[in-house]
C-alpha positions as CSV (number, residue, x, y, z in Angstrom):
1,M,-15.5,-26.0,16.6
2,N,-12.0,-26.3,14.6
3,A,-9.2,-27.2,17.0
4,M,-7.1,-24.4,16.0
5,H,-9.5,-22.1,18.1
6,K,-9.4,-21.7,21.5
7,P,-12.5,-21.3,23.4
8,P,-14.1,-17.6,22.8
9,D,-12.9,-15.2,25.5
10,S,-13.5,-12.1,23.5
11,P,-15.9,-11.1,20.7
12,I,-13.5,-11.2,18.3
13,L,-12.7,-15.0,19.1
14,Q,-16.5,-15.6,19.8
15,L,-16.5,-14.3,15.7
16,A,-13.4,-16.5,14.9
17,S,-15.2,-19.8,16.5
18,A,-18.2,-18.9,14.4
19,A,-16.5,-18.3,11.1
20,G,-13.7,-20.9,11.3
21,Q,-15.3,-24.3,10.8
22,D,-17.5,-23.1,8.0
23,Y,-14.8,-22.2,5.9
24,A,-12.3,-24.6,6.8
25,T,-14.1,-27.5,6.2
26,G,-15.2,-26.2,2.7
27,L,-11.8,-25.2,1.7
28,L,-11.2,-25.7,-2.2
29,E,-7.9,-26.3,-3.9
30,P,-7.0,-23.5,-6.1
31,E,-8.4,-24.0,-9.9
32,I,-5.9,-25.9,-12.2
33,M,-5.7,-24.1,-14.9
34,S,-6.1,-26.2,-18.3
35,E,-3.0,-26.5,-20.6
36,K,-4.3,-24.0,-22.8
37,Q,-4.0,-21.7,-20.0
38,N,-0.4,-21.7,-18.9
39,H,1.2,-18.8,-20.7
40,F,0.0,-15.4,-19.1
41,H,1.2,-11.9,-20.4
42,F,0.8,-9.2,-18.1
43,I,0.3,-5.7,-19.8
44,G,1.4,-3.3,-16.8
45,I,3.7,-5.9,-15.2
46,C,5.4,-3.6,-13.4
47,G,2.4,-2.2,-11.3
48,T,3.3,-3.5,-7.5
49,A,-0.2,-5.7,-7.4
50,M,0.6,-6.9,-11.1
51,G,4.4,-7.7,-10.5
52,A,3.5,-9.4,-7.3
53,V,0.7,-11.6,-8.7
54,A,3.0,-12.3,-11.7
55,A,5.8,-13.3,-9.4
56,A,3.5,-15.8,-7.8
57,M,1.8,-17.4,-10.7
58,K,5.5,-17.8,-12.1
59,E,6.4,-19.8,-8.8
60,K,3.5,-21.9,-9.4
61,G,5.0,-23.1,-12.5
62,F,3.0,-20.8,-15.2
63,K,4.8,-19.3,-18.0
64,I,4.7,-15.3,-17.5
65,T,5.9,-12.5,-19.7
66,G,4.9,-9.0,-19.4
67,S,5.4,-5.2,-20.5
68,D,5.5,-1.8,-19.1
69,S,6.3,1.6,-19.9
70,A,8.0,2.4,-16.4
71,V,10.5,-0.1,-15.6
72,Y,12.4,0.6,-12.3
73,P,13.6,-1.0,-9.0
74,P,12.6,-2.5,-6.8
75,I,9.8,-4.1,-8.8
76,S,11.7,-4.8,-11.8
77,T,14.4,-6.1,-10.2
78,F,12.2,-8.4,-8.2
79,L,10.6,-9.6,-11.7
80,E,13.9,-10.1,-13.3
81,N,15.4,-12.2,-10.7
82,R,12.5,-14.5,-11.2
83,G,13.6,-15.1,-14.6
84,I,10.3,-13.0,-15.7
85,R,11.0,-11.5,-19.4
86,L,10.0,-7.9,-19.0
87,E,9.4,-5.8,-22.2
88,R,10.5,-2.1,-21.6
89,G,7.5,-0.1,-23.7
90,Y,4.5,-1.3,-25.2
91,R,4.4,-2.9,-28.8
92,A,2.0,-5.1,-30.7
93,G,5.0,-7.5,-31.1
94,N,5.3,-7.7,-27.4
95,I,2.5,-10.0,-27.2
96,P,3.7,-13.9,-27.8
97,E,1.9,-15.6,-30.4
98,E,1.5,-18.4,-27.8
99,A,0.1,-16.3,-25.2
100,D,-3.2,-17.8,-23.5
101,V,-4.6,-15.1,-21.3
102,I,-3.7,-11.3,-21.6
103,V,-3.9,-9.6,-17.9
104,V,-4.5,-6.2,-18.4
105,G,-3.5,-3.9,-15.5
106,N,-5.9,-1.0,-14.0
107,A,-3.4,1.6,-15.2
108,I,-3.6,0.8,-19.0
109,S,-6.3,2.2,-21.1
110,R,-8.0,2.3,-24.7
111,G,-5.1,3.5,-27.3
112,N,-2.1,1.2,-25.8
113,E,-0.7,-0.6,-28.9
114,E,-0.8,-3.9,-26.8
115,V,-4.4,-3.4,-25.7
116,E,-5.1,-2.6,-29.3
117,E,-3.5,-5.8,-31.0
118,V,-5.3,-8.1,-28.1
119,L,-8.7,-6.4,-29.3
120,N,-8.1,-7.0,-32.9
121,R,-6.7,-10.3,-32.5
122,K,-10.0,-11.2,-30.1
123,L,-7.4,-12.8,-27.7
124,R,-8.6,-13.5,-23.9
125,Y,-8.1,-10.7,-21.7
126,V,-8.8,-10.6,-18.2
127,S,-8.0,-8.3,-15.0
128,M,-5.7,-9.1,-12.3
129,P,-8.3,-9.2,-9.9
130,E,-10.4,-11.4,-11.9
131,V,-7.4,-13.9,-12.1
132,L,-7.0,-13.7,-8.2
133,K,-10.8,-14.4,-7.8
134,E,-11.6,-17.2,-10.3
135,H,-8.3,-19.2,-9.6
136,F,-7.2,-18.6,-6.2
137,L,-9.7,-17.2,-3.8
138,R,-12.6,-19.1,-3.9
139,G,-12.9,-21.4,-0.7
140,R,-10.4,-19.4,0.9
141,R,-10.8,-17.2,4.0
142,N,-10.1,-14.1,2.9
143,F,-9.2,-10.9,5.1
144,V,-9.0,-7.9,3.0
145,V,-7.1,-4.8,4.2
146,T,-8.7,-1.5,2.8
147,G,-8.6,2.3,3.5
148,T,-6.9,5.6,2.0
149,H,-3.7,4.8,4.2
150,G,-1.7,2.0,5.8
151,K,-3.0,-0.7,3.9
152,T,0.7,-2.1,2.7
153,T,1.8,-2.0,5.9
154,T,-1.1,-3.6,7.7
155,T,-1.4,-6.1,5.0
156,S,2.0,-7.1,5.6
157,L,1.7,-7.2,9.4
158,L,-1.3,-9.5,9.2
159,T,0.6,-11.6,6.8
160,W,3.5,-11.9,9.1
161,I,1.7,-12.7,12.2
162,L,-0.6,-15.5,10.4
163,H,3.1,-16.8,9.0
164,K,4.7,-16.7,12.3
165,G,1.8,-18.5,13.9
166,G,2.1,-21.4,11.5
167,K,-0.7,-20.3,9.2
168,E,0.8,-20.4,6.1
169,P,-0.9,-17.8,4.5
170,S,-1.5,-16.6,1.2
171,Y,-0.9,-13.1,0.6
172,L,-0.8,-10.4,-2.0
173,I,0.7,-7.0,-0.9
174,G,0.9,-3.9,-2.9
175,G,4.6,-3.2,-2.1
176,V,7.6,-5.2,-0.9
177,P,7.6,-6.6,2.8
178,R,10.9,-6.8,4.3
179,N,9.9,-10.1,6.1
180,F,8.6,-11.8,2.7
181,D,10.7,-12.4,-0.5
182,G,8.4,-10.5,-2.4
183,G,4.8,-8.9,-2.2
184,A,2.6,-12.4,-3.0
185,K,2.5,-15.8,-2.6
186,F,0.0,-18.8,-3.1
187,T,0.4,-21.8,-0.3
188,D,-2.3,-24.2,0.3
189,G,-3.1,-22.9,3.4
190,E,-6.7,-21.7,4.1
191,F,-6.1,-18.0,4.9
192,F,-5.5,-15.4,2.0
193,V,-4.7,-11.8,2.9
194,L,-5.2,-9.2,0.6
195,E,-4.4,-5.6,0.2
196,G,-7.6,-3.8,-0.8
197,D,-7.5,-1.3,-3.4
198,E,-10.4,1.0,-4.2
199,Y,-9.1,2.0,-7.2
200,D,-10.9,0.7,-10.1
201,T,-10.3,-2.7,-11.9
202,A,-9.4,-2.1,-15.3
203,F,-10.3,0.0,-18.5
204,F,-13.2,-2.4,-19.2
205,D,-14.4,-2.9,-15.4
206,K,-15.1,0.4,-13.6
207,R,-15.5,-1.3,-10.2
208,S,-13.1,-1.0,-7.5
209,K,-10.9,-4.1,-7.2
210,F,-11.6,-5.1,-3.6
211,L,-15.2,-6.0,-4.8
212,H,-13.6,-9.2,-6.4
213,Y,-11.8,-10.6,-3.3
214,L,-14.5,-12.7,-1.9
215,P,-14.0,-11.2,1.7
216,E,-14.7,-12.8,5.1
217,A,-13.1,-10.3,7.3
218,V,-12.4,-6.3,6.4
219,I,-10.1,-4.2,7.6
220,I,-11.3,-0.3,7.0
221,N,-8.1,1.7,8.5
222,N,-9.5,5.3,7.4
223,I,-11.4,6.7,4.6
224,E,-10.5,10.3,3.1
225,F,-11.0,11.7,-0.5
226,D,-8.4,10.0,-3.0
227,H,-8.4,9.0,-6.6
228,A,-9.6,12.0,-8.1
229,D,-9.3,10.8,-11.6
230,I,-12.0,8.2,-10.9
231,F,-14.3,9.1,-8.3
232,E,-16.2,12.5,-8.2
233,N,-16.2,13.1,-4.7
234,L,-15.9,11.6,-1.1
235,E,-19.5,9.7,-1.2
236,A,-18.7,8.1,-4.4
237,I,-15.7,6.7,-2.7
238,K,-18.0,5.8,0.2
239,K,-20.4,4.2,-2.0
240,S,-17.6,1.8,-3.0
241,F,-16.8,1.0,0.3
242,R,-20.5,0.2,1.2
243,L,-20.8,-2.3,-2.0
244,M,-17.8,-4.4,-0.5
245,L,-19.2,-4.5,2.9
246,R,-22.4,-6.3,1.2
247,L,-20.2,-9.0,0.2
248,V,-19.0,-10.0,3.9
249,P,-21.1,-12.8,5.4
250,R,-22.7,-12.8,8.7
251,N,-20.0,-15.0,9.9
252,G,-17.5,-12.9,9.0
253,V,-16.5,-9.3,10.4
254,I,-15.6,-5.9,9.7
255,F,-12.8,-3.9,11.7
256,A,-13.5,-0.4,11.3
257,N,-11.6,2.9,12.6
258,G,-14.0,3.6,15.2
259,D,-12.1,7.4,15.6
260,D,-12.7,8.2,11.8
261,P,-16.4,9.8,11.2
262,N,-16.3,8.6,7.7
263,C,-15.5,4.8,8.4
264,L,-18.4,4.8,11.1
265,D,-20.8,6.1,8.3
266,V,-19.7,3.7,5.8
267,V,-20.4,1.0,8.3
268,A,-23.7,2.0,9.8
269,N,-25.7,-0.3,8.2
270,A,-23.2,-3.1,7.4
271,P,-25.0,-6.6,7.3
272,A,-21.8,-8.5,8.7
273,P,-20.4,-7.6,12.9
274,V,-18.5,-4.5,13.2
275,V,-15.8,-4.4,15.3
276,R,-14.7,-0.5,16.1
277,V,-10.9,-0.2,16.6
278,G,-9.1,3.3,18.0
279,F,-7.8,5.3,20.7
280,G,-11.5,7.0,21.6
281,P,-13.5,5.6,24.6
282,D,-16.4,4.3,22.4
283,N,-14.2,1.8,20.5
284,D,-15.2,-2.1,21.0
285,R,-11.0,-2.3,20.9
286,R,-9.4,0.5,22.8
287,I,-5.4,1.6,21.9
288,T,-4.2,3.0,25.1
289,D,-0.7,3.5,26.9
290,V,1.1,4.3,23.7
291,V,5.0,5.1,24.1
292,Y,7.0,6.1,21.2
293,G,10.6,5.1,21.3
294,E,13.3,5.8,18.8
295,D,12.9,2.5,16.8
296,S,9.8,1.3,17.7
297,T,6.6,1.6,19.8
298,E,4.7,0.4,22.5
299,F,1.1,0.0,22.9
300,T,-1.8,-1.9,25.1
301,L,-4.8,-3.1,23.1
302,N,-7.5,-4.7,25.6
303,A,-5.1,-5.3,28.4
304,H,-2.6,-6.8,26.4
305,H,0.8,-5.1,25.6
306,Y,2.6,-5.0,22.5
307,T,5.7,-3.7,20.9
308,V,6.1,-3.1,16.9
309,P,9.2,-1.8,15.4
310,L,7.5,1.6,13.5
311,N,7.0,5.2,14.2
312,G,4.1,7.1,13.9
313,E,0.4,7.3,15.7
314,Y,-1.0,5.8,12.1
315,N,1.4,2.9,12.2
316,V,0.1,2.4,15.8
317,R,-3.4,1.7,14.3
318,N,-2.3,-0.3,11.5
319,A,-0.8,-2.7,14.0
320,A,-3.8,-2.6,16.3
321,M,-5.9,-3.7,13.0
322,A,-3.6,-6.4,12.2
323,V,-3.9,-7.7,15.9
324,C,-7.5,-7.7,16.1
325,N,-7.7,-9.8,12.5
326,A,-5.2,-12.2,13.8
327,E,-7.3,-12.7,16.7
328,F,-10.1,-13.6,14.7
329,A,-8.1,-15.8,12.7
330,G,-7.6,-17.6,15.9
331,M,-4.1,-16.6,17.1
332,P,-3.4,-16.1,20.9
333,P,-2.2,-12.7,22.0
334,D,1.4,-13.9,23.2
335,R,2.0,-15.3,19.7
336,I,0.8,-11.8,17.9
337,A,3.2,-10.0,20.2
338,E,6.1,-12.0,19.4
339,A,5.5,-11.7,15.7
340,L,5.0,-7.9,15.9
341,A,8.2,-7.8,17.8
342,A,9.8,-8.9,14.7
343,F,8.3,-7.2,11.8
344,K,10.7,-5.7,9.7
345,G,8.5,-3.3,7.8
346,V,7.9,-2.3,4.1
347,A,10.2,-0.9,1.5
348,R,9.6,2.6,0.6
349,R,7.7,3.3,4.0
350,Q,9.7,5.6,6.2
351,D,12.8,3.7,4.2
352,L,16.2,4.9,5.7
353,R,18.5,4.9,2.5
354,G,21.4,6.2,4.1
355,E,23.2,8.6,6.2
356,V,26.3,10.4,5.2
357,N,28.0,12.9,7.6
358,G,25.0,13.0,10.0
359,V,22.5,13.6,7.0
360,K,20.0,10.9,6.8
361,V,18.1,10.2,3.3
362,V,14.8,8.3,3.7
363,D,12.6,7.3,0.7
364,D,8.7,7.3,1.6
365,F,5.8,6.1,-0.9
366,G,3.6,9.1,0.6
367,H,1.5,10.8,-2.1
368,H,-1.6,11.9,-0.2
369,P,-1.7,15.1,2.1
370,T,-2.6,13.2,5.3
371,A,0.5,10.4,4.7
372,I,3.1,13.3,3.8
373,R,2.3,15.0,7.0
374,E,2.2,12.1,9.2
375,T,5.3,10.7,8.0
376,A,7.2,14.0,8.4
377,I,5.9,14.1,12.0
378,A,7.0,10.4,12.7
379,L,10.6,11.1,11.0
380,K,10.9,14.0,13.3
381,R,10.6,12.2,16.2
382,R,12.6,9.5,15.4
383,Y,15.5,11.1,13.8
384,L,15.5,15.0,14.5
385,G,17.8,15.7,17.8
386,E,17.8,19.6,19.0
387,G,18.6,21.7,15.9
388,G,18.1,19.1,13.3
389,R,15.9,20.3,10.1
390,M,13.8,18.1,8.1
391,L,13.9,18.5,4.2
392,A,11.1,17.3,2.4
393,I,11.5,16.6,-1.4
394,F,7.9,16.1,-3.2
395,E,7.5,14.9,-6.6
396,P,3.1,15.8,-7.4
397,R,2.8,12.5,-9.6
398,S,-0.4,10.7,-8.7
399,N,-3.4,11.1,-10.6
400,T,-4.7,13.1,-7.4
401,T,-1.5,15.3,-6.5
402,R,-1.3,16.4,-10.1
403,R,-4.8,18.2,-9.8
404,K,-5.7,21.1,-7.4
405,V,-8.2,19.0,-5.4
406,F,-5.2,19.2,-2.4
407,Q,-4.1,22.5,-3.3
408,N,-4.6,23.9,0.3
409,E,-4.0,20.6,2.0
410,L,-0.5,19.5,0.3
411,A,0.7,23.1,1.6
412,L,-0.1,22.2,5.0
413,A,1.4,18.8,4.7
414,L,4.6,20.0,3.4
415,G,4.6,22.8,6.1
416,A,5.5,20.0,8.7
417,S,9.2,19.9,7.6
418,E,11.2,23.2,8.1
419,M,12.4,23.2,4.3
420,V,10.6,22.1,1.1
421,I,11.9,21.3,-2.4
422,L,9.4,20.8,-5.3
423,A,9.1,18.7,-8.6
424,P,7.3,20.3,-11.5
425,V,3.7,18.2,-11.7
426,A,4.6,15.2,-13.9
427,D,3.2,15.0,-17.4
428,P,1.0,18.5,-16.7
429,H,-0.2,17.9,-20.5
430,K,-2.3,15.2,-19.0
431,I,-4.3,17.0,-16.7
432,P,-6.7,20.1,-17.8
433,E,-4.8,23.4,-17.1
434,D,-7.7,24.6,-14.9
435,D,-7.6,21.4,-13.0
436,R,-4.1,21.3,-12.4
437,L,-2.3,21.7,-9.2
438,D,-1.1,25.4,-9.2
439,M,2.8,25.3,-8.4
440,D,3.0,28.9,-7.8
441,Q,0.1,29.0,-5.3
442,L,1.7,26.0,-3.3
443,L,4.9,28.2,-3.1
444,D,3.3,30.9,-2.1
445,T,0.9,29.3,0.6
446,V,4.2,27.2,2.2
447,R,6.0,30.6,2.4
448,T,3.2,32.2,4.5
449,M,3.8,29.2,6.8
450,G,7.5,30.6,7.7
451,R,8.7,27.6,5.4
452,S,11.6,27.7,3.2
453,V,10.5,26.3,-0.1
454,W,12.2,26.1,-3.6
455,L,10.6,24.8,-7.3
456,E,13.5,23.0,-9.1
457,E,12.9,21.8,-12.8
458,D,14.8,18.5,-12.8
459,V,16.5,16.0,-10.4
460,D,20.0,17.2,-10.8
461,K,18.9,20.7,-9.9
462,I,16.7,19.4,-6.6
463,V,19.9,17.6,-5.8
464,A,22.2,20.4,-5.7
465,R,19.7,22.6,-4.1
466,A,19.2,20.0,-1.2
467,I,23.1,19.7,-0.8
468,S,23.5,23.2,-0.3
469,L,20.7,23.4,2.4
470,V,21.6,20.6,4.8
471,Q,24.0,20.2,7.7
472,P,25.0,17.4,10.1
473,G,21.9,16.3,12.0
474,D,19.5,17.1,9.2
475,C,17.2,14.4,7.4
476,I,15.8,14.4,3.9
477,V,12.9,12.5,3.4
478,V,11.7,12.0,-0.7
479,F,7.9,11.7,-1.2
480,S,7.2,10.2,-4.8
481,N,5.1,7.1,-5.8
482,G,7.7,6.9,-8.4
483,G,11.2,6.2,-9.4
484,F,12.1,10.0,-9.4
485,G,14.8,9.5,-11.5
486,G,17.0,7.6,-8.9
487,I,17.2,10.5,-6.6
488,H,17.9,9.2,-3.4
489,D,21.3,7.6,-4.9
490,K,22.2,10.7,-6.5
491,L,21.4,12.5,-2.9
492,L,23.7,10.1,-1.3
493,E,26.3,10.2,-4.0
494,A,26.5,14.3,-4.0
495,L,26.7,14.0,-0.2
496,K,29.6,11.6,0.0
497,S,31.0,14.1,-2.6
498,L,30.7,16.9,-0.5
499,Q,32.3,15.0,2.3
500,A,35.3,14.3,0.5
501,A,36.0,17.9,-0.5
502,A,35.6,19.2,3.1
């Protein structure tokens, strides 16, 4: 048995002892690329995962260049601080003559000027998941975190726990975890923690990204319908998850949300062991004794007490999943608890950007109805005292929220806030009118819930409207998966100007 593993005293540690030696003794060094493969050019480099991989490869000594149409902080600053040259916009001339490999992001499609140049010149092109699989994942103990919600936070939690335990994990996180300098790092350790996205890989590979990640352990936080641009329905999403679970070895493990019927359906015939995690009595690992504080949450997981500096029931689930996977890696509960208590969170997840005259401004990446609703509830518990109100500003920007598939669900989610300001659908011409989110209907539905709601045509008008509404004790939360015209700084500046004029 691997010396790092204690004698098994739980089902998870028993699985850990079975898996550890097989993987550790067969650990392969990352493939060293030949001299002809030293310069990688990333098309779509400012995607969170693309940027993280590009920065990590730069750190390993590769020459990296890239381009994107949407170059904005924090990812642009993150890349530029690491000496990566960014080209704004897509042009054939952006591709260096000496580039050896072109990495094509999953948001890039045919018609893109750089893609057409790559095809015309018959250059070598690959997807980001292919780069990972072939050059960094083989021979590793790969822990893949999946699900509709909570992937970034859970991946960050698990990575931090392993890091604090001295495991020196490699990691790929689709965001900016505050405990680390960036969202990706490649080490010589045996563990690799990956955020496993179900979105498609590239325009030339329509499989989900997580099918490339050679998982030993998989976390499934939850499963809901999302990504309406590539999945026809919920069953199509479940099929992709089932395909991924076929890749988990029998000496691996699957941690599934035991309170989610969709998760239970997907894991029903999985070939690897399944551990159900959740609040219900039928779970193998049960969450109990939850106590919500102002800045943290306490909970018990199978007789062990933990505190995590996060709010919301969904973050308790995220933490519990990370705890279970860390045990599987051989971490004892006391070391896990120590790491959890020191977790600093992830940028753009309940991110307090500032407070002026008693009004807090929060940035959140939420763009799915469930995430929007749960975040609003958690922020109310955390920030609003008696008489305080929540103002939600929402930008329909993702490929799913721009469509009417969540027409009613969005209204219910936004109704968790007392006041709502909506931005117009981003790039509406890209969505057929009969499939597009109906903003008039959304306004009417939110009003029927007794909420005040407005639709403003641009960021400046949104800011002006927000400033006219809020008072000390209120909280403004901005929901967007984009830069949103720098709205957070504009809100804070407008609040400061109002305070100075008072």
